[in-house]
N, CA, C and O atoms as CSV, one atom per row, in Angstrom:
chain,resi,resn,atom,element,x,y,z
A,1,UNK,N,N,17.602,2.842,5.656
A,1,UNK,CA,C,18.038,2.496,4.300
A,1,UNK,C,C,16.800,2.137,3.533
A,1,UNK,O,O,16.164,1.140,3.876
A,2,UNK,N,N,16.357,2.971,2.388
A,2,UNK,CA,C,15.494,2.684,1.775
A,2,UNK,C,C,15.913,1.802,0.286
A,2,UNK,O,O,16.981,2.001,-0.292
A,3,UNK,N,N,14.833,0.771,-0.218
A,3,UNK,CA,C,15.419,-0.178,-1.072
A,3,UNK,C,C,14.174,0.584,-2.443
A,3,UNK,O,O,12.992,0.912,-2.345
A,4,UNK,N,N,14.998,0.619,-3.436
A,4,UNK,CA,C,14.317,0.871,-4.771
A,4,UNK,C,C,14.021,-0.191,-5.674
A,4,UNK,O,O,14.915,-0.851,-6.204
A,5,UNK,N,N,12.299,-0.471,-5.957
A,5,UNK,CA,C,12.197,-1.469,-6.434
A,5,UNK,C,C,11.304,-0.986,-7.725
A,5,UNK,O,O,10.162,-0.525,-7.727
A,6,UNK,N,N,12.217,-1.246,-8.848
A,6,UNK,CA,C,11.997,-1.029,-10.206
A,6,UNK,C,C,10.040,-1.190,-10.360
A,6,UNK,O,O,9.526,-2.231,-9.949
A,7,UNK,N,N,9.313,-0.283,-10.853
A,7,UNK,CA,C,8.106,-0.538,-10.960
A,7,UNK,C,C,7.722,-0.342,-12.580
A,7,UNK,O,O,8.401,0.520,-13.139
A,8,UNK,N,N,6.920,-0.890,-13.246
A,8,UNK,CA,C,5.821,-0.677,-14.445
A,8,UNK,C,C,4.645,-0.649,-14.565
A,8,UNK,O,O,3.881,-1.597,-14.384
A,9,UNK,N,N,4.397,0.330,-14.850
A,9,UNK,CA,C,2.985,0.642,-15.556
A,9,UNK,C,C,2.280,-0.954,-16.053
A,9,UNK,O,O,2.717,-1.766,-16.869
A,10,UNK,N,N,0.514,-1.016,-14.845
A,10,UNK,CA,C,-0.086,-1.553,-15.196
A,10,UNK,C,C,-1.014,-1.973,-16.033
A,10,UNK,O,O,-2.194,-2.180,-15.752
A,11,UNK,N,N,-0.293,-2.156,-17.474
A,11,UNK,CA,C,-1.662,-2.018,-18.551
A,11,UNK,C,C,-0.891,-3.620,-19.684
A,11,UNK,O,O,0.155,-4.257,-19.551
A,12,UNK,N,N,-1.700,-3.697,-20.406
A,12,UNK,CA,C,-1.269,-4.509,-21.503
A,12,UNK,C,C,-0.054,-4.649,-22.272
A,12,UNK,O,O,0.574,-5.692,-22.450
A,13,UNK,N,N,0.167,-3.710,-22.627
A,13,UNK,CA,C,1.502,-3.014,-23.528
A,13,UNK,C,C,2.747,-3.672,-22.272
A,13,UNK,O,O,3.499,-4.554,-22.686
A,14,UNK,N,N,2.886,-3.249,-20.932
A,14,UNK,CA,C,3.676,-3.470,-20.191
A,14,UNK,C,C,4.169,-4.789,-19.799
A,14,UNK,O,O,5.259,-5.357,-19.732
A,15,UNK,N,N,2.302,-5.191,-19.445
A,15,UNK,CA,C,2.665,-6.664,-18.786
A,15,UNK,C,C,3.059,-7.799,-19.990
A,15,UNK,O,O,3.540,-8.892,-19.692
A,16,UNK,N,N,2.776,-7.371,-21.449
A,16,UNK,CA,C,3.392,-8.518,-22.594
A,16,UNK,C,C,5.033,-8.190,-22.283
A,16,UNK,O,O,5.820,-8.583,-23.144
A,17,UNK,N,N,5.467,-7.641,-21.352
A,17,UNK,CA,C,7.296,-7.384,-21.313
A,17,UNK,C,C,7.491,-7.970,-20.441
A,17,UNK,O,O,8.668,-8.323,-20.367
A,18,UNK,N,N,6.611,-8.422,-19.328
A,18,UNK,CA,C,6.853,-9.247,-17.917
A,18,UNK,C,C,7.420,-10.396,-18.578
A,18,UNK,O,O,7.164,-10.788,-19.716
A,19,UNK,N,N,8.439,-11.028,-17.506
A,19,UNK,CA,C,9.400,-12.127,-18.022
A,19,UNK,C,C,8.464,-13.500,-17.900
A,19,UNK,O,O,7.642,-13.711,-17.008
A,20,UNK,N,N,8.778,-14.357,-18.983
A,20,UNK,CA,C,7.925,-15.612,-18.694
A,20,UNK,C,C,8.451,-16.975,-18.361
A,20,UNK,O,O,8.560,-17.987,-19.053
A,21,UNK,N,N,8.822,-16.658,-16.801
A,21,UNK,CA,C,9.502,-17.564,-16.184
A,21,UNK,C,C,8.757,-17.526,-14.479
A,21,UNK,O,O,7.939,-16.720,-14.036
A,22,UNK,N,N,9.331,-18.587,-13.869
A,22,UNK,CA,C,8.332,-18.304,-12.652
A,22,UNK,C,C,9.192,-17.213,-11.764
A,22,UNK,O,O,10.323,-16.746,-11.902
A,23,UNK,N,N,8.120,-17.009,-10.762
A,23,UNK,CA,C,8.922,-15.781,-10.023
A,23,UNK,C,C,7.690,-15.176,-9.044
A,23,UNK,O,O,6.580,-15.690,-8.906
A,24,UNK,N,N,8.153,-14.021,-8.440
A,24,UNK,CA,C,6.979,-13.341,-7.594
A,24,UNK,C,C,6.780,-11.900,-8.150
A,24,UNK,O,O,7.690,-11.240,-8.651
A,25,UNK,N,N,5.591,-11.517,-8.018
A,25,UNK,CA,C,5.242,-10.080,-8.649
A,25,UNK,C,C,4.162,-9.291,-7.168
A,25,UNK,O,O,3.485,-9.879,-6.325
A,26,UNK,N,N,4.345,-8.149,-7.318
A,26,UNK,CA,C,3.978,-7.139,-6.103
A,26,UNK,C,C,2.739,-6.298,-7.046
A,26,UNK,O,O,3.079,-5.900,-8.160
A,27,UNK,N,N,1.460,-6.069,-6.623
A,27,UNK,CA,C,0.974,-5.055,-7.609
A,27,UNK,C,C,0.823,-3.776,-6.258
A,27,UNK,O,O,0.617,-3.851,-5.047
A,28,UNK,N,N,1.029,-2.749,-7.134
A,28,UNK,CA,C,1.040,-1.388,-6.475
A,28,UNK,C,C,-0.093,-0.708,-6.745
A,28,UNK,O,O,-0.653,-0.873,-7.829
A,29,UNK,N,N,-0.604,0.174,-5.774
A,29,UNK,CA,C,-1.252,1.344,-5.931
A,29,UNK,C,C,-0.487,2.657,-5.557
A,29,UNK,O,O,-0.448,3.083,-4.403
A,30,UNK,N,N,0.218,3.364,-6.797
A,30,UNK,CA,C,1.525,4.053,-6.524
A,30,UNK,C,C,2.336,3.312,-5.394
A,30,UNK,O,O,2.525,2.119,-5.630
A,31,UNK,N,N,2.793,3.740,-4.345
A,31,UNK,CA,C,3.651,3.267,-4.082
A,31,UNK,C,C,3.188,2.173,-2.781
A,31,UNK,O,O,4.013,1.811,-1.942
A,32,UNK,N,N,2.055,1.818,-2.769
A,32,UNK,CA,C,1.772,1.030,-1.585
A,32,UNK,C,C,1.555,-0.290,-2.262
A,32,UNK,O,O,0.965,-0.225,-3.341
A,33,UNK,N,N,1.917,-1.469,-1.841
A,33,UNK,CA,C,1.671,-2.602,-2.126
A,33,UNK,C,C,0.118,-3.097,-2.224
A,33,UNK,O,O,-0.641,-2.325,-1.639
A,34,UNK,N,N,-0.310,-3.851,-2.637
A,34,UNK,CA,C,-1.771,-4.458,-2.541
A,34,UNK,C,C,-2.040,-5.647,-2.486
A,34,UNK,O,O,-3.107,-6.108,-2.081
A,35,UNK,N,N,-1.000,-6.331,-2.929
A,35,UNK,CA,C,-1.227,-7.830,-3.609
A,35,UNK,C,C,0.270,-8.427,-3.727
A,35,UNK,O,O,1.131,-7.723,-4.255
A,36,UNK,N,N,0.554,-9.554,-3.303
A,36,UNK,CA,C,1.764,-10.261,-3.457
A,36,UNK,C,C,1.188,-11.696,-4.129
A,36,UNK,O,O,0.346,-12.470,-3.675
A,37,UNK,N,N,2.008,-11.761,-5.456
A,37,UNK,CA,C,1.661,-12.950,-6.088
A,37,UNK,C,C,2.629,-14.275,-6.558
A,37,UNK,O,O,3.718,-13.747,-6.333
A,38,UNK,N,N,2.841,-15.120,-6.868
A,38,UNK,CA,C,3.793,-15.976,-7.232
A,38,UNK,C,C,3.319,-17.106,-8.597
A,38,UNK,O,O,2.383,-17.892,-8.737
A,39,UNK,N,N,4.269,-16.783,-9.294
A,39,UNK,CA,C,4.333,-18.066,-10.320
A,39,UNK,C,C,5.178,-19.144,-10.255
A,39,UNK,O,O,6.323,-18.971,-9.838
A,40,UNK,N,N,4.713,-20.479,-10.680
A,40,UNK,CA,C,5.555,-21.671,-10.023
A,40,UNK,C,C,6.319,-21.946,-11.082
A,40,UNK,O,O,7.399,-22.469,-10.811
A,41,UNK,N,N,6.000,-21.682,-12.601
A,41,UNK,CA,C,6.914,-21.662,-13.320
A,41,UNK,C,C,6.167,-22.738,-14.818
A,41,UNK,O,O,4.968,-22.906,-15.043
A,42,UNK,N,N,7.021,-23.145,-15.393
A,42,UNK,CA,C,6.179,-23.716,-16.689
A,42,UNK,C,C,4.937,-22.494,-17.115
A,42,UNK,O,O,5.180,-21.292,-17.014
A,43,UNK,N,N,3.964,-22.884,-17.467
A,43,UNK,CA,C,2.981,-21.963,-17.996
A,43,UNK,C,C,2.489,-21.278,-16.934
A,43,UNK,O,O,1.584,-20.495,-17.223
A,44,UNK,N,N,2.747,-21.321,-16.007
A,44,UNK,CA,C,2.541,-20.395,-14.866
A,44,UNK,C,C,3.589,-19.766,-14.547
A,44,UNK,O,O,4.421,-20.125,-13.714
A,45,UNK,N,N,3.605,-18.313,-15.519
A,45,UNK,CA,C,4.610,-17.684,-15.135
A,45,UNK,C,C,4.522,-16.419,-14.812
A,45,UNK,O,O,3.300,-16.306,-14.908
A,46,UNK,N,N,4.897,-15.368,-14.499
A,46,UNK,CA,C,4.765,-14.051,-14.369
A,46,UNK,C,C,3.961,-13.090,-14.886
A,46,UNK,O,O,3.132,-12.325,-14.394
A,47,UNK,N,N,4.539,-13.362,-16.412
A,47,UNK,CA,C,3.527,-12.869,-17.249
A,47,UNK,C,C,2.077,-13.318,-17.251
A,47,UNK,O,O,1.134,-12.543,-17.093
A,48,UNK,N,N,1.968,-14.634,-17.444
A,48,UNK,CA,C,0.458,-15.034,-17.405
A,48,UNK,C,C,-0.197,-14.576,-16.150
A,48,UNK,O,O,-1.247,-13.949,-16.009
A,49,UNK,N,N,0.349,-14.866,-15.582
A,49,UNK,CA,C,-0.139,-14.126,-13.990
A,49,UNK,C,C,-0.667,-12.680,-14.143
A,49,UNK,O,O,-1.771,-12.482,-13.635
A,50,UNK,N,N,-0.268,-11.989,-14.551
A,50,UNK,CA,C,-0.297,-10.450,-14.606
A,50,UNK,C,C,-1.130,-10.359,-15.749
A,50,UNK,O,O,-1.789,-9.320,-15.704
A,51,UNK,N,N,-1.349,-11.027,-16.729
A,51,UNK,CA,C,-2.359,-11.300,-17.561
A,51,UNK,C,C,-3.516,-11.427,-17.404
A,51,UNK,O,O,-4.399,-10.719,-17.889
A,52,UNK,N,N,-3.680,-12.681,-16.456
A,52,UNK,CA,C,-4.334,-12.918,-15.949
A,52,UNK,C,C,-5.647,-11.863,-14.913
A,52,UNK,O,O,-6.875,-11.810,-14.846
A,53,UNK,N,N,-4.329,-11.083,-14.178
A,53,UNK,CA,C,-4.856,-10.495,-13.415
A,53,UNK,C,C,-6.150,-8.879,-14.084
A,53,UNK,O,O,-7.140,-8.211,-13.784
A,54,UNK,N,N,-4.869,-9.141,-15.334
A,54,UNK,CA,C,-5.754,-7.493,-16.319
A,54,UNK,C,C,-6.787,-8.229,-16.502
A,54,UNK,O,O,-7.744,-7.587,-16.068
A,55,UNK,N,N,-7.307,-9.733,-17.109
A,55,UNK,CA,C,-8.293,-9.962,-17.676
A,55,UNK,C,C,-9.156,-9.881,-16.086
A,55,UNK,O,O,-10.252,-9.337,-16.212
A,56,UNK,N,N,-9.033,-10.052,-15.536
A,56,UNK,CA,C,-9.880,-10.015,-14.337
A,56,UNK,C,C,-10.287,-8.481,-13.950
A,56,UNK,O,O,-11.280,-8.329,-13.238
A,57,UNK,N,N,-9.643,-7.481,-14.341
A,57,UNK,CA,C,-10.003,-6.316,-13.837
A,57,UNK,C,C,-10.845,-6.138,-14.937
A,57,UNK,O,O,-11.979,-5.906,-14.518
A,58,UNK,N,N,-10.800,-6.142,-16.100
A,58,UNK,CA,C,-11.597,-6.012,-17.132
A,58,UNK,C,C,-12.870,-6.679,-17.182
A,58,UNK,O,O,-13.623,-6.279,-18.070
A,59,UNK,N,N,-13.352,-7.740,-16.328
A,59,UNK,CA,C,-14.340,-8.165,-15.739
A,59,UNK,C,C,-14.742,-7.919,-14.499
A,59,UNK,O,O,-15.301,-8.780,-13.820
A,60,UNK,N,N,-14.511,-6.793,-14.107
A,60,UNK,CA,C,-14.982,-6.332,-12.602
A,60,UNK,C,C,-14.420,-7.193,-11.563
A,60,UNK,O,O,-15.089,-8.119,-11.105
A,61,UNK,N,N,-13.014,-6.900,-11.090
A,61,UNK,CA,C,-12.090,-7.413,-9.614
A,61,UNK,C,C,-12.730,-6.906,-8.988
A,61,UNK,O,O,-13.791,-6.403,-9.358
A,62,UNK,N,N,-12.319,-6.882,-7.935
A,62,UNK,CA,C,-12.876,-6.475,-6.247
A,62,UNK,C,C,-12.357,-5.257,-6.434
A,62,UNK,O,O,-11.796,-5.070,-7.514
A,63,UNK,N,N,-12.391,-4.531,-5.795
A,63,UNK,CA,C,-12.792,-2.424,-5.535
A,63,UNK,C,C,-10.996,-2.493,-5.147
A,63,UNK,O,O,-10.395,-1.542,-5.647
A,64,UNK,N,N,-10.202,-3.363,-4.433
A,64,UNK,CA,C,-9.017,-3.044,-3.968
A,64,UNK,C,C,-8.185,-3.432,-4.913
A,64,UNK,O,O,-7.077,-2.895,-4.909
A,65,UNK,N,N,-8.464,-4.386,-5.892
A,65,UNK,CA,C,-7.541,-4.277,-6.933
A,65,UNK,C,C,-7.887,-3.693,-8.134
A,65,UNK,O,O,-7.469,-4.215,-9.168
A,66,UNK,N,N,-8.554,-2.734,-8.182
A,66,UNK,CA,C,-9.241,-2.281,-9.165
A,66,UNK,C,C,-8.050,-0.379,-9.175
A,66,UNK,O,O,-7.900,0.464,-10.059
A,67,UNK,N,N,-7.457,-0.487,-7.635
A,67,UNK,CA,C,-6.890,0.370,-7.565
A,67,UNK,C,C,-5.324,0.191,-8.051
A,67,UNK,O,O,-4.480,0.989,-7.642
A,68,UNK,N,N,-4.945,-0.957,-8.998
A,68,UNK,CA,C,-3.656,-1.135,-9.429
A,68,UNK,C,C,-3.087,-0.173,-10.286
A,68,UNK,O,O,-3.678,-0.066,-11.361
A,69,UNK,N,N,-2.037,0.613,-10.110
A,69,UNK,CA,C,-1.434,0.882,-11.013
A,69,UNK,C,C,0.052,0.553,-11.906
A,69,UNK,O,O,0.316,0.831,-13.076
A,70,UNK,N,N,0.865,-0.126,-10.892
A,70,UNK,CA,C,1.915,-0.322,-11.299
A,70,UNK,C,C,2.035,-1.830,-10.956
A,70,UNK,O,O,1.010,-2.368,-10.535
A,71,UNK,N,N,3.052,-2.508,-11.072
A,71,UNK,CA,C,3.822,-4.203,-10.967
A,71,UNK,C,C,5.056,-3.869,-10.639
A,71,UNK,O,O,5.511,-2.759,-10.916
A,72,UNK,N,N,5.813,-4.896,-9.941
A,72,UNK,CA,C,7.152,-5.099,-10.015
A,72,UNK,C,C,6.993,-6.633,-10.074
A,72,UNK,O,O,5.994,-7.325,-9.880
A,73,UNK,N,N,8.411,-7.012,-10.434
A,73,UNK,CA,C,8.297,-8.552,-10.434
A,73,UNK,C,C,10.078,-8.801,-9.813
A,73,UNK,O,O,10.835,-7.868,-9.545
A,74,UNK,N,N,10.399,-10.162,-9.706
A,74,UNK,CA,C,11.367,-11.109,-9.245
A,74,UNK,C,C,11.459,-12.170,-9.709
A,74,UNK,O,O,10.527,-12.951,-9.518
A,75,UNK,N,N,12.612,-12.593,-10.487
A,75,UNK,CA,C,12.730,-13.981,-10.980
A,75,UNK,C,C,13.230,-14.879,-9.734
A,75,UNK,O,O,14.167,-14.378,-9.113
A,76,UNK,N,N,12.795,-16.027,-9.306
A,76,UNK,CA,C,13.786,-16.799,-8.057
A,76,UNK,C,C,13.084,-18.394,-8.364
A,76,UNK,O,O,12.118,-18.802,-9.009
A,77,UNK,N,N,14.085,-18.977,-7.573
A,77,UNK,CA,C,14.083,-20.577,-7.693
A,77,UNK,C,C,12.973,-21.018,-6.586
A,77,UNK,O,O,12.889,-22.244,-6.527
A,78,UNK,N,N,12.217,-20.428,-5.814
A,78,UNK,CA,C,11.346,-20.955,-4.940
A,78,UNK,C,C,10.284,-19.801,-4.480
A,78,UNK,O,O,10.292,-19.167,-3.425
A,79,UNK,N,N,9.287,-19.702,-5.665
A,79,UNK,CA,C,8.431,-18.226,-5.594
A,79,UNK,C,C,7.470,-18.310,-4.389
A,79,UNK,O,O,7.005,-17.298,-3.865
A,80,UNK,N,N,7.178,-19.641,-3.949
A,80,UNK,CA,C,6.572,-19.307,-2.263
A,80,UNK,C,C,7.013,-18.970,-1.004
A,80,UNK,O,O,6.367,-18.268,-0.226
A,81,UNK,N,N,8.041,-19.426,-0.791
A,81,UNK,CA,C,9.352,-18.999,-0.242
A,81,UNK,C,C,9.199,-17.369,-0.305
A,81,UNK,O,O,8.592,-16.790,0.595
A,82,UNK,N,N,9.732,-16.704,-1.324
A,82,UNK,CA,C,9.787,-15.493,-1.737
A,82,UNK,C,C,8.752,-14.392,-1.635
A,82,UNK,O,O,8.964,-13.187,-1.497
A,83,UNK,N,N,7.503,-15.074,-1.734
A,83,UNK,CA,C,6.177,-14.445,-1.956
A,83,UNK,C,C,5.993,-14.356,-0.438
A,83,UNK,O,O,5.287,-13.497,0.091
A,84,UNK,N,N,6.748,-15.400,0.305
A,84,UNK,CA,C,6.568,-15.002,2.473
A,84,UNK,C,C,7.287,-14.062,2.365
A,84,UNK,O,O,6.574,-13.061,2.441
A,85,UNK,N,N,8.874,-13.643,2.152
A,85,UNK,CA,C,9.575,-12.903,2.771
A,85,UNK,C,C,8.885,-11.862,1.864
A,85,UNK,O,O,8.114,-11.316,2.652
A,86,UNK,N,N,8.745,-11.378,0.878
A,86,UNK,CA,C,8.142,-10.040,0.359
A,86,UNK,C,C,7.068,-9.587,1.117
A,86,UNK,O,O,6.857,-8.376,1.185
A,87,UNK,N,N,6.034,-10.754,1.963
A,87,UNK,CA,C,5.004,-9.928,2.627
A,87,UNK,C,C,5.035,-9.868,4.173
A,87,UNK,O,O,4.272,-9.421,5.029
A,88,UNK,N,N,6.461,-10.624,4.184
A,88,UNK,CA,C,6.917,-10.182,5.691
A,88,UNK,C,C,7.366,-8.559,5.828
A,88,UNK,O,O,7.169,-7.636,6.618
A,89,UNK,N,N,8.009,-8.762,4.714
A,89,UNK,CA,C,8.939,-7.091,4.363
A,89,UNK,C,C,7.937,-6.245,4.367
A,89,UNK,O,O,8.102,-5.241,5.060
A,90,UNK,N,N,6.743,-6.375,3.682
A,90,UNK,CA,C,6.083,-4.922,2.767
A,90,UNK,C,C,4.825,-5.028,3.538
A,90,UNK,O,O,3.945,-4.228,3.222
A,91,UNK,N,N,4.521,-6.053,4.701
A,91,UNK,CA,C,3.160,-5.954,5.530
A,91,UNK,C,C,2.018,-6.784,5.033
A,91,UNK,O,O,1.836,-7.344,3.952
A,92,UNK,N,N,1.078,-6.682,6.462
A,92,UNK,CA,C,0.358,-7.793,6.575
A,92,UNK,C,C,-0.917,-7.662,5.286
A,92,UNK,O,O,-1.462,-8.540,4.616
A,93,UNK,N,N,-1.051,-6.464,5.303
A,93,UNK,CA,C,-2.127,-5.993,4.247
A,93,UNK,C,C,-1.888,-7.029,2.834
A,93,UNK,O,O,-2.475,-8.058,2.498
A,94,UNK,N,N,-1.140,-6.522,2.407
A,94,UNK,CA,C,0.159,-7.075,0.694
A,94,UNK,C,C,0.018,-8.620,1.055
A,94,UNK,O,O,0.082,-9.424,0.125
A,95,UNK,N,N,-0.156,-9.040,2.248
A,95,UNK,CA,C,0.050,-10.719,2.484
A,95,UNK,C,C,-1.281,-11.318,1.880
A,95,UNK,O,O,-1.446,-11.982,0.856
A,96,UNK,N,N,-2.334,-10.801,2.996
A,96,UNK,CA,C,-3.731,-11.365,2.861
A,96,UNK,C,C,-4.351,-11.169,1.537
A,96,UNK,O,O,-5.192,-11.990,1.173
A,97,UNK,N,N,-3.951,-9.907,0.567
A,97,UNK,CA,C,-4.165,-9.772,-0.754
A,97,UNK,C,C,-3.791,-10.831,-1.750
A,97,UNK,O,O,-4.443,-11.340,-2.662
A,98,UNK,N,N,-2.504,-11.036,-1.307
A,98,UNK,CA,C,-1.698,-12.118,-1.858
A,98,UNK,C,C,-2.589,-13.281,-2.141
A,98,UNK,O,O,-3.008,-13.696,-3.222
A,99,UNK,N,N,-2.833,-13.820,-0.615
A,99,UNK,CA,C,-3.343,-15.251,-0.416
A,99,UNK,C,C,-5.444,-14.887,-1.364
A,99,UNK,O,O,-6.152,-15.729,-1.916
A,100,UNK,N,N,-5.595,-14.102,-1.249
A,100,UNK,CA,C,-6.970,-13.823,-2.121
A,100,UNK,C,C,-6.886,-13.924,-3.421
A,100,UNK,O,O,-7.919,-14.279,-3.990
A,101,UNK,N,N,-5.481,-13.610,-4.390
A,101,UNK,CA,C,-5.419,-13.354,-5.607
A,101,UNK,C,C,-5.128,-14.580,-6.101
A,101,UNK,O,O,-5.511,-14.863,-7.236
A,102,UNK,N,N,-4.402,-15.507,-5.326
A,102,UNK,CA,C,-3.700,-17.016,-5.337
A,102,UNK,C,C,-4.850,-17.757,-5.457
A,102,UNK,O,O,-4.756,-18.733,-6.201
A,103,UNK,N,N,-6.114,-17.524,-4.826
A,103,UNK,CA,C,-6.910,-18.476,-5.212
A,103,UNK,C,C,-7.796,-18.066,-6.184
A,103,UNK,O,O,-8.656,-18.878,-6.524
A,104,UNK,N,N,-7.762,-16.635,-6.869
A,104,UNK,CA,C,-8.539,-16.411,-7.798
A,104,UNK,C,C,-7.482,-16.181,-9.132
A,104,UNK,O,O,-6.668,-15.297,-9.399
A,105,UNK,N,N,-7.875,-17.312,-9.762
A,105,UNK,CA,C,-7.176,-17.900,-10.962
A,105,UNK,C,C,-8.056,-17.705,-12.351
A,105,UNK,O,O,-8.955,-18.526,-12.528
A,106,UNK,N,N,-7.834,-16.530,-13.489
A,106,UNK,CA,C,-8.323,-16.429,-14.659
A,106,UNK,C,C,-7.855,-17.008,-15.701
A,106,UNK,O,O,-6.791,-16.551,-16.118
A,107,UNK,N,N,-8.276,-17.805,-16.213
A,107,UNK,CA,C,-7.532,-18.756,-17.147
A,107,UNK,C,C,-8.146,-17.567,-18.836
A,107,UNK,O,O,-7.687,-17.932,-19.918
A,108,UNK,N,N,-8.596,-16.974,-18.834
A,108,UNK,CA,C,-9.120,-16.434,-20.037
A,108,UNK,C,C,-7.646,-15.290,-20.665
A,108,UNK,O,O,-7.040,-14.776,-19.725
A,109,UNK,N,N,-7.414,-15.128,-21.276
A,109,UNK,CA,C,-5.641,-13.975,-21.712
A,109,UNK,C,C,-6.592,-13.345,-22.823
A,109,UNK,O,O,-7.225,-13.951,-23.687
A,110,UNK,N,N,-6.525,-11.780,-22.547
A,110,UNK,CA,C,-7.121,-10.651,-23.155
A,110,UNK,C,C,-6.472,-10.772,-24.772
A,110,UNK,O,O,-6.774,-9.936,-25.623
């Protein structure tokens, strides 16, 4: 059974419409998950995290994350737990990338 995950293009206009709530997100290179991240709520929202990644890309992100073409998101009560579940479902590479991007916090907004 296949699972359909809605994806949006990873650009400023589309990210501006991302939810301003806590949840999880996946960064994709077409159909391949590159990274899983989470937003814990308050000022740390799915939108703020995606905007931070866009800003990071504009300032020379690592090569793997420069491949991002799309993103997806899911609102949830426990973003850390849900991110771990997604990492297990989507595979180890996305999980490892998710750990790296969690440590890379970019404060600047585009």
